MIKEFI-58981 format. One record per residue: y, x negated, z negated of N, C-alpha, C in turn. Coordinates in nm, 4 decimals. Each point is the difference from the previous one (the first is absolute). Layout:
BEGIN
<pt <Y, X, Z>, <Y, X, Z>, <Y, X, Z>>
...
***
This chain:
BEGIN
<pt <-1.3969, 0.7348, 1.8994>, <0.1469, 0.0224, -0.0260>, <0.0511, -0.0551, -0.1506>>
<pt <-0.1179, 0.0433, -0.1030>, <0.0446, -0.0869, -0.1301>, <-0.0097, -0.1646, 0.0061>>
<pt <-0.0878, -0.0297, 0.0494>, <-0.0865, -0.1446, 0.0184>, <0.1787, -0.0644, 0.0962>>
<pt <0.0395, 0.0738, 0.0584>, <0.1296, -0.0845, 0.1087>, <0.1091, 0.0127, -0.1019>>
<pt <-0.0011, 0.1092, -0.0713>, <0.1129, 0.0000, -0.1159>, <0.0232, -0.0941, -0.0792>>
<pt <-0.1100, -0.0193, -0.0550>, <-0.0362, -0.0922, -0.0986>, <0.0373, -0.1673, 0.0461>>
<pt <-0.0508, -0.0265, 0.1342>, <0.0109, -0.1048, 0.0624>, <0.1875, -0.0334, 0.0146>>
<pt <0.0677, 0.1197, 0.0469>, <0.1262, -0.0093, 0.0387>, <0.0596, -0.0650, -0.1574>>
<pt <-0.0345, 0.0627, -0.1039>, <0.0812, -0.0128, -0.1584>, <-0.0500, -0.1692, -0.0192>>
<pt <-0.1038, 0.0006, -0.0147>, <-0.0389, -0.1503, -0.0235>, <0.0675, -0.1211, 0.1047>>
<pt <0.0248, 0.0388, 0.0850>, <0.0972, -0.0982, 0.0824>, <0.1559, 0.0252, -0.0288>>
<pt <0.0432, 0.1188, 0.0032>, <0.1261, 0.0429, -0.0314>, <0.0624, -0.0435, -0.1296>>
<pt <-0.0887, -0.0205, -0.0842>, <0.0319, -0.0402, -0.1472>, <0.0313, -0.1041, -0.0068>>
<pt <0.0246, -0.0761, 0.1191>, <0.0282, -0.1529, -0.0201>, <0.1663, 0.0093, 0.0359>>
<pt <0.0407, 0.0897, 0.0431>, <0.1363, 0.0404, 0.0514>, <0.0605, 0.0886, -0.0955>>
<pt <-0.0762, 0.0788, -0.0148>, <0.0303, 0.1300, -0.0747>, <0.1479, 0.0245, -0.1100>>
<pt <-0.0072, -0.0771, -0.0986>, <0.0983, -0.0267, -0.0662>, <0.1573, -0.0543, 0.0398>>
<pt <-0.0224, -0.1125, 0.0923>, <0.1094, -0.0315, 0.0668>, <0.0501, 0.0834, 0.1175>>
<pt <-0.1099, 0.0923, 0.0673>, <0.0369, 0.1219, 0.0829>, <0.1333, 0.0975, -0.0601>>
<pt <-0.0884, 0.0278, -0.1477>, <0.0782, 0.1354, -0.0601>, <0.1157, -0.0596, -0.0629>>
<pt <0.0315, -0.1501, -0.0370>, <0.1118, -0.0624, -0.0637>, <0.1257, 0.0056, 0.1245>>
<pt <-0.0705, 0.0103, 0.1300>, <0.1305, -0.0420, 0.1170>, <0.0335, 0.1274, 0.0338>>
<pt <-0.0789, 0.1241, -0.0335>, <0.0326, 0.1286, 0.0614>, <0.0529, 0.0923, -0.0909>>
<pt <0.0018, -0.0492, -0.1244>, <0.0550, 0.0415, -0.1269>, <0.1404, -0.0172, -0.0306>>
<pt <0.0700, 0.0974, -0.0571>, <0.1626, -0.0169, -0.0243>, <0.0035, 0.0068, -0.1668>>
<pt <-0.1513, -0.0034, -0.0797>, <0.0326, -0.0082, -0.1188>, <-0.0451, -0.1404, -0.0647>>
<pt <0.0703, -0.0632, 0.0273>, <0.0084, -0.1623, -0.0745>, <-0.0354, -0.0051, -0.1239>>
<pt <0.0755, 0.0590, -0.0689>, <-0.0199, 0.0311, -0.1346>, <-0.1221, 0.0235, -0.1066>>
<pt <-0.0807, 0.0890, 0.1496>, <-0.1315, 0.0595, -0.0858>, <0.0275, 0.1291, -0.0762>>
<pt <0.1129, 0.0785, 0.0059>, <0.0474, 0.1150, -0.0353>, <-0.1148, 0.0899, 0.0186>>
<pt <-0.0569, 0.0186, 0.1194>, <-0.1118, 0.1076, 0.0197>, <-0.1159, -0.0252, -0.0733>>
<pt <-0.0444, -0.1199, -0.0342>, <-0.1224, -0.0346, -0.0829>, <0.0522, 0.0169, -0.1421>>
<pt <0.1146, -0.0200, -0.0464>, <0.0321, 0.0651, -0.1414>, <-0.0397, 0.1433, 0.0135>>
<pt <0.1197, 0.0704, 0.0965>, <-0.0423, 0.1174, -0.0372>, <-0.1271, 0.0647, 0.0110>>
<pt <-0.0982, -0.0327, 0.0628>, <-0.1160, 0.0614, 0.0085>, <-0.0824, -0.0492, -0.1496>>
<pt <0.0034, -0.0955, -0.0207>, <-0.0621, -0.0950, -0.1429>, <0.0800, 0.0899, -0.0779>>
<pt <0.1452, 0.0429, -0.0120>, <0.0395, 0.0659, -0.1240>, <-0.0498, 0.1365, -0.0155>>
<pt <-0.0699, 0.0628, 0.0993>, <-0.0382, 0.1354, 0.0175>, <-0.1535, 0.0469, -0.0593>>
<pt <-0.0658, -0.1409, 0.0213>, <-0.1319, -0.0128, -0.0508>, <-0.0166, 0.0003, -0.1863>>
<pt <-0.0864, 0.1239, 0.0127>, <0.0216, 0.0557, -0.1585>, <-0.1108, -0.0549, -0.1080>>
<pt <0.0299, -0.1264, -0.0040>, <-0.0944, -0.1077, -0.0740>, <0.0928, -0.0849, -0.1008>>
<pt <-0.0910, -0.0340, -0.1192>, <0.1035, -0.0459, -0.1091>, <-0.0843, -0.1634, -0.0358>>
<pt <0.0633, -0.0360, -0.0784>, <-0.0556, -0.1068, -0.0445>, <-0.1152, -0.0557, -0.0286>>
<pt <-0.0886, -0.0516, 0.0420>, <-0.1463, 0.0139, -0.0212>, <-0.0983, 0.1141, 0.0641>>
<pt <0.0852, 0.0595, 0.1086>, <-0.0759, 0.0822, 0.1223>, <-0.0716, -0.0612, 0.1011>>
<pt <-0.0785, 0.0806, 0.0551>, <-0.0512, -0.0548, 0.1023>, <0.0456, 0.0714, 0.1078>>
<pt <0.0242, -0.0719, 0.1708>, <0.0195, 0.0349, 0.0933>, <-0.0752, -0.0430, 0.1339>>
<pt <-0.0546, 0.0884, 0.0959>, <-0.0585, -0.0307, 0.0969>, <0.0687, 0.0344, 0.1286>>
<pt <0.0197, -0.0793, 0.0653>, <0.0938, -0.0374, 0.1064>, <-0.0926, 0.0038, 0.1534>>
<pt <-0.0335, 0.1447, 0.0493>, <-0.0725, 0.0123, 0.0699>, <0.0946, -0.0644, 0.1675>>
<pt <-0.0751, -0.0340, 0.0879>, <0.0537, -0.0651, 0.1209>, <0.1305, -0.1383, -0.0380>>
<pt <-0.0395, -0.0546, -0.0688>, <0.0729, -0.0856, -0.0846>, <0.0557, -0.1139, 0.1141>>
<pt <-0.0555, -0.0338, 0.0949>, <0.0731, -0.0799, 0.1090>, <0.0109, -0.0998, -0.0537>>
<pt <0.1134, -0.1006, 0.0186>, <-0.0203, -0.1363, -0.0602>, <0.0683, -0.0075, -0.1460>>
<pt <-0.0160, 0.1365, -0.0428>, <0.0300, -0.0227, -0.1526>, <0.1519, 0.0049, -0.0856>>
<pt <0.0941, 0.0465, 0.1137>, <0.1345, -0.0372, -0.0364>, <0.0112, 0.0739, -0.1174>>
<pt <-0.0567, 0.1033, -0.0221>, <0.0650, 0.1155, -0.1224>, <-0.0946, -0.0477, -0.1396>>
<pt <-0.0891, -0.0691, 0.0097>, <-0.1060, -0.0614, -0.0879>, <0.0817, -0.0707, -0.1381>>
<pt <0.0950, -0.0931, 0.0525>, <0.0508, -0.0617, -0.1037>, <0.1023, 0.0901, -0.0617>>
<pt <0.0930, 0.1055, 0.0678>, <0.0447, 0.0529, -0.0771>, <-0.0420, 0.1277, -0.0844>>
<pt <-0.0978, 0.0293, 0.0288>, <-0.1217, 0.0933, -0.0735>, <-0.0330, -0.0705, -0.1161>>
<pt <-0.0454, -0.1522, 0.0277>, <-0.0404, -0.0671, -0.1410>, <0.0927, -0.0225, -0.0734>>
<pt <0.1026, -0.0429, 0.0312>, <0.1176, -0.0202, -0.1098>, <0.0404, 0.1547, -0.0495>>
<pt <-0.0303, 0.1186, 0.0568>, <0.0253, 0.1560, -0.0885>, <-0.1386, 0.0000, -0.0962>>
<pt <-0.0672, -0.0362, 0.0154>, <-0.1398, -0.0060, -0.0542>, <-0.0373, -0.0902, -0.1080>>
<pt <0.0822, -0.1092, 0.0219>, <-0.0112, -0.0996, -0.1110>, <-0.1330, -0.0525, -0.0025>>
<pt <0.0143, -0.1112, -0.0946>, <-0.1276, -0.0728, 0.0054>, <-0.1541, 0.0300, -0.0671>>
<pt <0.0347, 0.1285, -0.0434>, <-0.1148, 0.0526, -0.0811>, <-0.0714, 0.1482, 0.1303>>
<pt <0.0882, 0.0038, 0.1050>, <-0.0100, 0.0792, 0.0999>, <-0.0875, -0.0405, 0.0794>>
<pt <-0.0300, 0.0934, 0.0926>, <-0.1006, -0.0392, 0.1446>, <0.0676, 0.0499, 0.1308>>
<pt <0.0192, -0.0652, 0.0895>, <0.0147, 0.0504, 0.1444>, <-0.1026, -0.0830, 0.0695>>
<pt <-0.0316, 0.1101, 0.0883>, <-0.1363, -0.0104, 0.0915>, <0.0727, 0.0164, 0.1716>>
<pt <-0.0020, -0.0756, 0.0810>, <0.0290, 0.0247, 0.1249>, <-0.1407, -0.0052, 0.0547>>
<pt <0.0001, 0.1217, 0.1212>, <-0.0988, 0.0331, 0.0947>, <0.0634, -0.0354, 0.1641>>
<pt <-0.0840, -0.0550, 0.0854>, <0.0106, 0.0176, 0.1429>, <-0.1116, -0.0102, 0.0551>>
<pt <-0.0282, 0.0596, 0.1097>, <-0.1066, -0.0279, 0.0837>, <-0.0141, -0.1162, 0.0917>>
<pt <0.1488, -0.0618, 0.0078>, <0.0217, -0.1374, 0.0934>, <-0.0343, -0.0956, -0.1056>>
<pt <-0.1001, -0.0979, 0.0050>, <-0.0303, -0.1232, -0.0506>, <0.1345, -0.1000, -0.0057>>
<pt <0.0372, -0.0024, 0.1526>, <0.1125, -0.0658, 0.0472>, <0.1433, 0.0145, -0.1015>>
<pt <0.0073, 0.1319, -0.0318>, <0.1081, 0.0481, -0.0855>, <-0.0127, -0.0582, -0.1592>>
<pt <-0.1242, 0.0251, -0.0153>, <-0.0262, -0.0406, -0.1124>, <-0.0084, -0.1584, -0.0461>>
<pt <-0.0331, -0.0861, 0.0889>, <0.0112, -0.1376, 0.0125>, <0.1586, -0.0152, -0.0076>>
<pt <0.0953, 0.0586, 0.0968>, <0.1272, -0.0161, -0.0237>, <0.0849, -0.0175, -0.1308>>
<pt <-0.0891, 0.1564, -0.0856>, <0.1035, 0.0261, -0.1144>, <-0.0724, -0.1290, -0.0795>>
<pt <-0.1114, -0.0343, -0.0075>, <-0.0386, -0.1028, -0.0952>, <0.0887, -0.1459, 0.0186>>
<pt <0.0235, -0.0496, 0.1096>, <0.0413, -0.0977, 0.0561>, <0.1787, 0.0030, -0.0816>>
<pt <0.0609, 0.0977, 0.0690>, <0.1324, 0.0252, -0.0153>, <0.0584, 0.0333, -0.1153>>
<pt <-0.1043, 0.0556, -0.0898>, <0.0420, 0.0471, -0.1282>, <-0.0789, -0.0679, -0.1257>>
<pt <-0.0779, -0.0528, 0.0385>, <-0.0960, -0.0741, -0.1096>, <-0.0652, 0.1152, -0.1068>>
<pt <-0.0605, 0.0876, 0.0914>, <-0.0767, 0.0874, -0.0877>, <-0.1525, -0.0232, 0.0088>>
<pt <-0.0490, 0.0157, -0.0636>, <-0.1514, 0.0244, -0.0436>, <-0.0560, 0.1258, 0.0499>>
<pt <-0.0336, 0.0123, 0.1638>, <-0.0600, 0.0948, 0.0452>, <-0.1393, -0.0172, 0.0814>>
<pt <-0.0728, 0.0984, -0.0433>, <-0.1461, 0.0083, 0.0475>, <-0.0051, 0.0826, 0.1267>>
<pt <-0.0524, -0.0283, 0.1203>, <-0.0318, 0.1046, 0.0750>, <-0.1696, 0.0555, -0.0102>>
<pt <0.0164, 0.0953, 0.0449>, <-0.1460, 0.0707, -0.0153>, <-0.0796, -0.0463, 0.1289>>
***
C-alpha cells in the first residue's frame, strides 16, 4: 500500500496545484496567509514543513523567517518535491 500511495502522489503531483486551484474558493491565498501567520517563528528562525507537497507554503514561510532563516520542506513523494522545485524555483533535495 505504501508503494502505491507514493506512485499515486508522484503522478498526481503534475496536476495537484491546478486541481486545488480549480476547487478552491480562496483565490487570494487567505487560508495560506492565515496558517503562516500562526506559525510561531521569527526572522532568522527555522521551520520544518512536513508533507510539504508541492511547496505552496514554503515561499510564505521563507518570507516570514527572512534571508537569515531556514525553511525545510519534506515529503515522501519525489514527484511532489520535483514539482515544488520547478514551480517555485526552490533548492530542494530528495533523500
